[in-house]
Residue, then its C-alpha position, 0 to 999 in steps of 0.5 A: x144154486x140155492x145152497x150156494x146162495x145161502x152160503x153167500x147169505x151167511x158170508x154177509x153176516x160174517x162181514x157185516x161189521x167190515x165190508x161186504x164184498x159183492x164180488x166175493x158173494x158172487x163167487x161164493x154163489x157161483x155166479x156173476x155180480x149182476x146176476x146175483x143182485x137180480x136174483x137176490x132182488x127177485x127172491x127177497x123183494x128188496x135190493x141186496x144193498x138195502x138188505x145189508x143196510x137193514x141188517x147193520x141197522x138191526x144189529x146197531x139197534x140192539x147195541x143202542x138199546x143195551x146202552x153200554x157204548x156211546x152212540x158215536x162208537x156204534x155209529x162208526x162200527x156200523x159204517x156211519x162217519x157221524x152221529x148225524x148220518x147214523x141218526x138219519x139212517x136209523x130213523x129211516x128204518x126204525x121210525x125214531x132216532x137212536x137217542x129216543x130209542x135209548x131213552x124211551x125203549x121204544x119198539x124197533x124194527x128188525x131185518x131177519x136173516x134171509x135163507x132161501x128155499x125153493x118152493x115147487x107149486x103145483x105141477x105146472x112147467x115153464x115153456x122156454x127155448x134158448x136162442x143164439x142171436x147175432x147183434x141186431x138193431x132196434x129202431x124206436x123211442x126210449x125214455x125212463x120209467x118207474x118200476x110198477x110191480x102190479x097193474x098197468x104202468x101209467x108212465x109206459x101207457x102215456x109214453x107209448x100213447x105219445x108216440x102216436x098211432x101213425x108213428x107206431x104203424x110206420x115202425x111196424x112196417x120196418x120190422x123184419x127180425x125176431x122177435x117180430x112186431x113191436x117190442x119193449x126193451x127194458x134195462x138199467x133197472x136201479x133196483x126192485x123197489x116200487x118206483x125205482x127207475x129203469x130204461x124203456x124203449x119201444x120199437x122194432x127189430x130191423x135191418x132197414x134204415x131208421x127214420x130221422x125222428x126215431x132212435x136206434x139201439x144196437x144189441x150185441x150178439x148173445x144168448x137169450x132165454x125166451x119164455x112164452x105165456x098166455x093169459x089175463x092182461x097185465x097179470x100174465x106178463x108181470x107173473x112171467x117176470x116174477x117166475x123167471x127170476x124166482x123159479x126158472x133161474x134157481x132151477x137151471x144152470x143159466x144166469x142172467x147177464x147185463x143187457x136189455x130184456x125184450x117183451x113182445x106182447x100181443x093184447x086182445x082185450x083182457x088177454x095177452x100172448x107174451x114172449x119174454x127174451x132175457x139175456x143169459x149165459x151158461 
């Protein structure tokens, strides 16, 4: 898959000055648009749209410094309708405006062309299973939280604390499905940058009637890749997310599909035993 992903990266370079069609990139990569975006963000550390923007502004910067064309001509070529819009985007990446860069010949930023390689580290393997699951209901409460790559997520901690132990104990009594016990559902992630918003839902899989003070999410029938890990908390959980997208997906024929991912974690002091459910298709 990595070879086809790199073919898609080459297509981005061909289309930078026109329109980068993500659907066409997904076809070249042999996957879905949704999976391409998720996989790219995990591998590159930035969203695909941000990479395209930074590549265009890298190309534009070299033209600004050459001084052979007007700034407006350069702006229009790279998709900006006015000098003002171009100047804002240029400054956001390079730290200075295009006119200042042209006059002062200041140092500018450069987004290098990405090419992906699969690195095999050590001799460890990932424990996983594939589960076909009918539609099911999750009862609990939800909110939006910012993405946090490392360490505890304060917004999630405060949200779960706000539900309260009595309500959490009531939820546990309702659990009668897999994954068992309290689970965290996440989805609709805006990007892969620290602070990007995503949906978070804390509850239980159940067939029982939901209490009046709880919300209900219905998850459609589908296929799930289920990963298990145990180790230091919270690093084990966060590394599991990372490894699924940077190692497991590039090495397997499955791809992620739209829908919430589910995490069941049992925490004992500084140790966590976690099970991560990711919706997939073959």
